[in-house]
N, C-alpha and C positions, 0 to 999 in steps of 0.2 A: 048465900050468893058468893061466887068466887071472884076475887079481884085479879085483874091482869097485872103482871109485873111489868112495869115500864122501865126499860133499861135506857140509859143515855146513849145517844148515837155515838159510835166510836169515830173519832176524828181520823181522817185518812193521813193528815199531815199537819204538823205544827211547826211554824217557822222557827228555825234555830235549834230544833231538837237534835239530839245525838243520833247520827245515822250509822254509826260504826257497827251496831249490832244487827242491821238489816241486811237481808240477802240481796243479790243483784236483782232477782225477780221482784222483790218487794219495792226496791228502789224504782224499777221500771214502772210498776203499777202506780206509784206515787207521781212519777213524772207524767204519766198518761192522765191521771186525775187532775193534776195541776194544769196541763194543757187544755183539758176540757173546761176547767173553771175559767181560764183566761179567755177562751172563746166565748163563754157565756157572758163574761164581763164586757168584752168588746161588743157583743151583739146588743147588750143593754145600753152601752154608750151610744152606739149608732142610732138606736131607737129614740133615745132621749134627744140626740142632736136633730133628728128628723122632726120630732115634735116641736122642738124649739124653733127650728127654721120655719116650719109652717105657721107657728104663732107669730113670729116676727114678720113674716110676709103678710099675714092677715091684718095685723095692726099698723102696718106701714101704709095701707091703702087709704 
């Protein structure tokens, strides 16, 4: 039986890392990835706030 090699997922960005060796294109890719992650986080916050508001409204009755 052949085992699959599991490689750890490469991080796209680590806060505080040295950016001096990255190209402009690599930096732009990281910025785009971070913008996408911010949008994902904000969507999750909105969803949680909506759930919380619905629960608060339900239990106030």
